[in-house]
C-alpha positions as YAML, in Angstrom:
chain: A
units: angstrom
residues:
- id: 1
  name: UNK
  ca: [34.07, 55.60, 114.38]
- id: 2
  name: UNK
  ca: [33.80, 53.51, 111.23]
- id: 3
  name: UNK
  ca: [36.37, 55.75, 109.48]
- id: 4
  name: UNK
  ca: [39.06, 55.08, 112.11]
- id: 5
  name: UNK
  ca: [38.58, 51.31, 111.98]
- id: 6
  name: UNK
  ca: [39.15, 51.27, 108.21]
- id: 7
  name: UNK
  ca: [42.21, 53.52, 108.34]
- id: 8
  name: UNK
  ca: [44.25, 51.31, 110.67]
- id: 9
  name: UNK
  ca: [44.40, 48.23, 108.40]
- id: 10
  name: UNK
  ca: [45.07, 50.45, 105.39]
- id: 11
  name: UNK
  ca: [47.96, 52.20, 107.18]
- id: 12
  name: UNK
  ca: [49.37, 48.84, 108.25]
- id: 13
  name: UNK
  ca: [49.13, 47.57, 104.69]
- id: 14
  name: UNK
  ca: [51.13, 50.57, 103.48]
- id: 15
  name: UNK
  ca: [53.76, 50.18, 106.21]
- id: 16
  name: UNK
  ca: [54.21, 46.42, 105.73]
- id: 17
  name: UNK
  ca: [56.79, 46.64, 102.89]
- id: 18
  name: UNK
  ca: [58.87, 49.03, 104.97]
- id: 19
  name: UNK
  ca: [58.80, 46.72, 107.96]
- id: 20
  name: UNK
  ca: [59.62, 43.68, 105.86]
- id: 21
  name: UNK
  ca: [63.12, 45.04, 105.25]
- id: 22
  name: UNK
  ca: [63.79, 44.85, 108.98]
- id: 23
  name: UNK
  ca: [63.07, 41.13, 109.00]
- id: 24
  name: UNK
  ca: [65.33, 40.23, 106.11]
- id: 25
  name: UNK
  ca: [67.55, 37.28, 106.77]
- id: 26
  name: UNK
  ca: [70.19, 36.08, 104.39]
- id: 27
  name: UNK
  ca: [73.64, 37.01, 103.25]
- id: 28
  name: UNK
  ca: [75.29, 39.87, 104.99]
- id: 29
  name: UNK
  ca: [76.56, 42.91, 103.15]
- id: 30
  name: UNK
  ca: [80.06, 41.64, 103.83]
- id: 31
  name: UNK
  ca: [79.36, 38.57, 101.71]
- id: 32
  name: UNK
  ca: [78.10, 40.78, 98.90]
- id: 33
  name: UNK
  ca: [81.18, 43.00, 98.99]
- id: 34
  name: UNK
  ca: [83.64, 40.09, 98.77]
- id: 35
  name: UNK
  ca: [82.40, 38.95, 95.39]
- id: 36
  name: UNK
  ca: [82.17, 35.49, 93.94]
- id: 37
  name: UNK
  ca: [84.47, 33.12, 95.83]
- id: 38
  name: UNK
  ca: [84.44, 30.48, 93.12]
- id: 39
  name: UNK
  ca: [85.57, 32.91, 90.44]
- id: 40
  name: UNK
  ca: [88.13, 34.49, 92.75]
- id: 41
  name: UNK
  ca: [89.65, 31.16, 93.82]
- id: 42
  name: UNK
  ca: [89.85, 29.80, 90.27]
- id: 43
  name: UNK
  ca: [92.01, 32.83, 89.44]
- id: 44
  name: UNK
  ca: [90.65, 33.21, 85.94]
- id: 45
  name: UNK
  ca: [90.71, 29.49, 85.18]
- id: 46
  name: UNK
  ca: [94.29, 28.89, 86.32]
- id: 47
  name: UNK
  ca: [93.30, 26.84, 89.39]
- id: 48
  name: UNK
  ca: [91.11, 23.72, 89.06]
- id: 49
  name: UNK
  ca: [88.08, 23.24, 91.31]
- id: 50
  name: UNK
  ca: [88.93, 20.68, 94.01]
- id: 51
  name: UNK
  ca: [92.68, 21.20, 93.86]
- id: 52
  name: UNK
  ca: [94.52, 21.85, 97.16]
- id: 53
  name: UNK
  ca: [95.11, 25.49, 96.17]
- id: 54
  name: UNK
  ca: [91.41, 25.98, 95.43]
- id: 55
  name: UNK
  ca: [90.33, 24.37, 98.71]
- id: 56
  name: UNK
  ca: [92.80, 26.48, 100.68]
- id: 57
  name: UNK
  ca: [91.59, 29.63, 98.93]
- id: 58
  name: UNK
  ca: [87.94, 28.84, 99.73]
- id: 59
  name: UNK
  ca: [88.83, 28.19, 103.38]
- id: 60
  name: UNK
  ca: [90.72, 31.49, 103.54]
- id: 61
  name: UNK
  ca: [87.75, 33.34, 102.03]
- id: 62
  name: UNK
  ca: [85.41, 31.74, 104.58]
- id: 63
  name: UNK
  ca: [87.67, 32.84, 107.44]
- id: 64
  name: UNK
  ca: [87.90, 36.36, 106.01]
- id: 65
  name: UNK
  ca: [84.10, 36.55, 105.73]
- id: 66
  name: UNK
  ca: [83.59, 35.26, 109.28]
- id: 67
  name: UNK
  ca: [86.09, 37.79, 110.63]
- id: 68
  name: UNK
  ca: [84.41, 40.63, 108.73]
- id: 69
  name: UNK
  ca: [80.99, 39.54, 110.04]
- id: 70
  name: UNK
  ca: [82.37, 39.40, 113.58]
- id: 71
  name: UNK
  ca: [83.85, 42.90, 113.23]
- id: 72
  name: UNK
  ca: [80.56, 44.29, 111.91]
- id: 73
  name: UNK
  ca: [78.63, 42.62, 114.75]
- id: 74
  name: UNK
  ca: [81.10, 43.97, 117.31]
- id: 75
  name: UNK
  ca: [80.84, 47.49, 115.90]
- id: 76
  name: UNK
  ca: [77.04, 47.33, 116.03]
- id: 77
  name: UNK
  ca: [77.09, 46.04, 119.60]
- id: 78
  name: UNK
  ca: [79.60, 48.72, 120.65]
- id: 79
  name: UNK
  ca: [77.44, 51.42, 119.08]
- id: 80
  name: UNK
  ca: [74.37, 50.15, 120.94]
- id: 81
  name: UNK
  ca: [76.27, 50.09, 124.24]
- id: 82
  name: UNK
  ca: [77.59, 53.61, 123.62]
- id: 83
  name: UNK
  ca: [74.08, 54.87, 122.91]
- id: 84
  name: UNK
  ca: [72.77, 53.25, 126.10]
- id: 85
  name: UNK
  ca: [75.59, 54.72, 128.20]
- id: 86
  name: UNK
  ca: [75.36, 58.21, 126.64]
- id: 87
  name: UNK
  ca: [71.67, 59.04, 126.26]
- id: 88
  name: UNK
  ca: [72.32, 62.80, 126.36]
- id: 89
  name: UNK
  ca: [74.52, 62.84, 123.23]
- id: 90
  name: UNK
  ca: [72.63, 63.53, 120.03]
...
């Protein structure tokens, strides 16, 4: 009986790093794929930070990111609904 009680915490300790990835909060993969907004909006140093063009570019990038996040969320939700409605499909 003693052997079983020592295995459970050890197994949990080994599984903890794998489970930690499920709890990760932070930037989405969409944000990572869009690159650096500041560098993009400065256009290689041609546009000054704070100028109307720069501000408009940053706003456009924010809208693009929000739309991409919404599409990814919608795809995930649709996949979950499909899986619930079609449990016999593998």
